[in-house]
C-alpha positions in Angstrom: -23.6 -10.2 -0.6 -20.6 -12.6 -0.5 -17.2 -11.1 0.0 -13.6 -12.3 0.5 -10.3 -10.8 1.4 -7.7 -12.7 -0.6 -4.3 -12.4 0.9 -5.4 -11.6 4.4 -2.0 -10.8 5.9 -1.4 -7.8 8.2 -3.6 -5.3 6.4 -6.2 -7.8 5.3 -6.5 -9.3 8.7 -7.1 -5.9 10.2 -9.6 -5.0 7.5 -11.4 -8.3 8.0 -11.5 -7.9 11.8 -13.0 -4.4 11.5 -15.6 -5.5 8.9 -16.6 -8.5 11.0 -16.6 -6.7 14.3 -18.9 -4.0 12.8 -21.4 -6.4 11.4 -20.3 -7.2 7.9 -19.3 -10.9 7.4 -16.3 -11.6 5.2 -14.0 -14.5 4.5 -10.3 -14.0 5.3 -8.3 -16.1 2.8 -4.6 -16.8 3.3 -2.2 -19.6 2.3 -0.4 -19.5 5.7 -1.9 -22.5 7.5 -0.7 -21.4 10.9 -2.2 -18.0 10.5 -5.6 -19.4 9.4 -5.7 -21.9 12.2 -4.9 -19.2 14.8 -7.6 -17.0 13.4 -10.1 -19.9 13.4 -9.2 -20.8 17.0 -8.6 -17.5 18.7 -10.1 -14.8 16.4 -8.2 -11.8 15.1 -6.2 -10.0 17.8 -5.6 -6.4 16.7 -3.2 -4.3 18.8 -1.1 -1.2 18.4 -3.1 2.0 18.3 -6.2 -0.1 19.2 -6.7 -3.3 21.1 -9.5 -5.8 20.4 -10.1 -9.4 19.5 -12.9 -10.6 17.3 -14.0 -13.9 15.8 -13.4 -14.1 12.0 -14.2 -16.6 9.2 -10.7 -17.6 8.0 -10.1 -20.2 5.3 -7.4 -21.5 3.0 -7.6 -20.7 -0.8 -8.7 -24.2 -1.7 -11.7 -23.8 0.6 -13.1 -20.9 -1.3 -16.6 -21.4 -2.8 -17.9 -18.8 -5.1 -19.6 -16.9 -6.5 -18.2 -13.8 -4.8 -19.7 -10.3 -5.3 -16.5 -8.6 -4.1 -13.0 -9.9 -3.7 -10.6 -7.6 -2.0 -7.2 -8.4 -3.4 -4.3 -7.9 -1.0 -1.5 -10.2 -2.2 1.7 -8.9 -3.7 1.5 -7.7 -7.3 4.2 -10.1 -8.3 1.7 -13.0 -8.6 -1.3 -11.1 -10.1 -1.4 -13.0 -13.4 -1.8 -16.3 -11.7 -3.9 -15.1 -8.8 -6.4 -13.0 -10.8 -6.8 -15.8 -13.4 -7.6 -18.2 -10.6 -10.1 -15.8 -9.0 -11.9 -14.8 -12.2 -14.3 -17.8 -12.3 -15.2 -17.3 -8.7 -16.7 -13.9 -9.3 -20.5 -13.6 -9.6 -21.8 -12.3 -12.9 -21.7 -8.7 -11.5 -18.7 -9.3 -9.2 -15.7 -7.1 -8.9 -12.1 -7.4 -7.8 -11.0 -4.5 -5.6 -7.2 -4.2 -5.5 -5.7 -2.7 -2.4 -2.2 -3.4 -3.6 0.7 -1.0 -3.9 1.9 0.5 -7.2 -0.5 0.7 -10.1 -2.0 -2.8 -10.5 -5.3 -2.0 -12.1 -4.3 -2.2 -15.9 -2.9 -5.7 -15.5 -5.9 -6.9 -13.5 -8.3 -5.4 -16.1 -6.6 -7.3 -18.9 -7.7 -10.5 -17.2 -11.2 -9.7 -15.9 -12.2 -6.6 -17.8 -12.1 -2.9 -16.9 -15.8 -2.9 -15.8 -14.9 -5.4 -13.0 -11.7 -3.7 -11.8 -11.7 -1.2 -8.8 -8.6 0.3 -7.3 -8.3 1.3 -3.7 -5.4 2.9 -1.8 -4.9 2.1 1.9 -4.0 5.2 4.0 -2.8 3.3 7.0 -0.2 0.7 8.0 0.0 -2.6 9.8 2.4 -5.5 10.7 1.9 -9.1 11.8 3.6 -10.1 15.0 2.5 -13.7 15.1 -0.2 -15.9 13.5 -3.6 -14.4 14.3 -2.1 -11.2 15.8 -1.6 -7.9 13.8 -0.6 -4.4 14.8 -2.3 -1.3 13.5 0.5 1.2 13.2 -1.5 4.3 12.3 -3.7 6.4 14.6 -7.4 5.5 14.5 -8.4 9.0 13.4 -6.1 8.9 10.4 -7.5 5.8 8.7 -9.1 6.1 5.3 -9.5 4.5 1.9 -9.4 6.3 -1.5 -11.2 4.3 -4.2 -12.0 4.6 -7.9 -13.1 2.4 -10.8 -11.7 1.8 -14.2 -13.7 2.6 -17.3 -17.1 1.0 -17.3 -17.4 0.5 -13.5 -20.8 1.7 -12.5 -21.6 4.0 -9.7 -23.7 1.2 -8.2 -20.6 -1.0 -8.0 -18.5 1.7 -6.4 -21.3 2.5 -3.9 -21.6 -1.2 -3.0 -17.9 -1.5 -2.3 -17.8 1.9 -0.4 -20.6 0.8 1.9 -18.6 -2.3 2.8 -15.3 -0.5 3.5 -17.1 2.2 5.5 -17.6 -0.5 8.2 -13.9 0.2 9.0 -13.2 3.9 8.1 -14.1 6.7 5.8 -13.9 6.1 2.0 -13.3 8.8 -0.6 -14.5 8.1 -4.1 -11.8 9.2 -6.6 -12.8 10.1 -10.2 -9.0 10.6 -10.6 -7.9 7.0 -9.8 -4.5 7.3 -11.4 -3.9 10.5 -9.4 -4.8 8.7 -6.2 -2.5 5.8 -7.1 0.4 8.2 -7.7 -0.2 10.0 -4.4 0.0 6.6 -2.7 3.0 5.6 -4.9 4.8 8.7 -3.8 4.3 7.9 -0.1 5.4 4.3 -0.6 8.4 5.2 -2.8 9.6 7.7 -0.2 8.9 6.0 3.1 8.7 2.3 2.3 11.6 2.7 -0.1 13.9 4.6 2.3 12.6 2.7 5.3 13.6 -0.5 3.7 17.0 0.9 2.8 17.8 1.9 6.4 15.8 -0.9 8.1 13.5 1.5 9.9 9.9 2.8 10.2 8.3 5.7 8.4 9.2 7.7 11.5 12.8 6.8 11.2 12.8 8.3 7.7 11.0 11.4 8.6 12.7 12.0 11.9 16.4 11.4 11.0 17.8 14.4 9.2 20.0 12.6 6.6 17.2 10.2 5.6 14.7 13.1 5.6 16.8 15.2 3.3 17.0 12.2 0.9 13.3 11.7 1.3 12.6 15.2 0.1 14.7 14.6 -3.0 12.9 11.3 -3.6 9.5 13.1 -3.3 10.5 15.7 -5.8 11.4 13.0 -8.4 8.1 11.3 -7.9 6.2 14.5 -8.4 8.2 15.5 -11.5 8.0 12.1 -13.1 4.2 12.0 -12.5 3.6 15.5 -13.8 5.7 14.8 -16.9 3.4 11.9 -17.6 0.3 14.0 -17.2 -0.7 12.9 -13.7 -2.7 15.2 -11.5 -1.9 14.0 -8.0 -5.0 13.4 -5.8 -5.3 14.9 -2.3 -4.4 12.5 0.6 -6.8 12.8 3.5 -7.8 16.2 2.3 -4.2 17.5 1.8 -2.8 18.6 -1.5 0.5 16.8 -1.3 2.1 18.5 -4.4 1.3 21.9 -2.9 2.8 20.8 0.3 5.9 19.0 -0.9 6.8 20.2 -4.4 9.5 22.8 -4.6 11.5 24.8 -7.1 13.5 26.9 -4.7 16.0 26.1 -2.0 13.8 27.9 0.6 10.8 25.8 -0.2 13.0 22.6 -0.1 14.1 23.6 3.4 10.5 24.2 4.4 9.5 20.7 3.1 12.3 19.2 5.1 11.0 21.0 8.2 7.4 20.0 7.9 7.9 16.4 6.9 8.0 15.0 10.5 4.8 16.9 11.3 3.0 15.7 8.2 3.8 12.1 9.0 3.4 12.1 12.8 0.3 9.9 12.8 2.1 7.3 10.7 5.5 7.2 12.5 5.2 3.6 13.5 4.5 2.1 10.1 7.0 -0.6 9.3 7.5 -0.7 5.5 5.8 -3.6 3.7 8.9 -4.2 1.6 11.0 -4.5 4.8 8.5 -6.9 6.2 8.9 -9.0 3.0 12.7 -9.0 3.4 12.5 -9.9 7.0 10.5 -13.0 5.9 13.0 -13.9 3.2 10.4 -13.0 0.5 10.9 -10.9 -2.7 9.6 -7.4 -2.3 7.8 -5.0 -4.6 10.5 -2.4 -5.2 10.0 -2.7 -9.0 6.3 -2.0 -8.6 6.9 1.0 -6.3 10.2 2.9 -6.8 10.8 1.1 -10.1 7.6 2.7 -11.5 9.0 6.2 -10.8 12.3 5.2 -12.5 10.4 3.8 -15.5 8.3 7.0 -15.9 11.4 9.1 -15.5 13.1 7.3 -18.3 10.0 7.4 -20.5 9.5 11.2 -20.0 13.0 12.4 -19.6 13.0 13.1 -15.9 16.2 12.2 -13.9 15.4 9.9 -11.0 18.8 9.3 -9.3 17.5 8.9 -5.8 14.8 6.3 -6.8 17.4 4.6 -9.0 19.7 4.2 -6.0 16.9 3.0 -3.7 16.1 0.3 -6.2 19.8 -0.6 -6.5 20.2 -0.9 -2.7 17.0 -2.8 -2.0 17.9 -5.3 -4.7 21.2 -5.9 -3.0 19.4 -6.3 0.3 17.0 -8.8 -1.3 20.0 -10.7 -2.7 21.7 -10.9 0.7 24.5 -8.6 -0.3 23.5 -5.9 2.1 21.5 -5.8 5.3 18.8 -3.1 5.9 20.5 -0.8 8.3 21.1 2.9 9.0 24.6 2.7 7.6 23.1 2.3 4.1 22.5 6.0 4.1 26.2 6.2 3.0 25.0 5.2 -0.5 23.0 8.5 -0.6 25.6 10.9 0.7 25.6 13.0 -2.5 21.9 13.6 -2.0 21.9 14.9 1.6 25.0 16.9 1.8 
């Protein structure tokens, strides 16, 4: 079986390192020449909540030689039309693309390669890249998991094939409710990556700082209400029913959610938001594919989303250089935490 991780940045490098270390060969594909050269010369060095170095097979995109049975797609959604079109002829006759991207990317990918070749997978852990060839795992090892499901026509055999590959790293839950799993991950990203990018901090900075935490709870409620209005049944995250935990209709339950949020996120405190990583590198981020989706569904189904609207507004200003990601940006949310 021939497999590649296309877009092997921080998350992809860690996934590739685990797969390779545990006996499953995979190609790590990245456009960053320095990163690829460092991986080729020194192997992948993974630190943070673990510490190991392992040789990996790293290549540039123009060095790919299909056909591939599985391509794990880990680039930003912004470029999916071009990237997926380029990858399509490299798939084997029975090959699949497994998107581990944020947001809800599966429909757009399926338009290019077909629903029967499109698998979605949410990543329940975080990572950052410190230098070429070196990445930090920012979640605790016992909290790592994947939640995976296929679009219409994806056979159980294909899902099982991909599951067995990913289990070389951590547990994999097969989701019949793919859209529910996507929305559960979208909720987490909208809240913690969104607000973390606003204030220039980690998931822990959002959960641990009272003003940000109070805004986070409001953001969470908007995500749940918008999803429910569109008929979404949120899937459990690592065995936890997040709507049961975090949805509220009374002030007492809202206060309870504010209190338990730091406990619920304790194993992921060190995650540095992917959108903030993009801004640090001067790259456009995926706010429209994350918080923007909540806003879009809110408009479509008549659910107010003022917190998510404001997050999108502030991050766009950060992206344009009009604001810097910093704690002082919480001032733009005063009405939501007082």
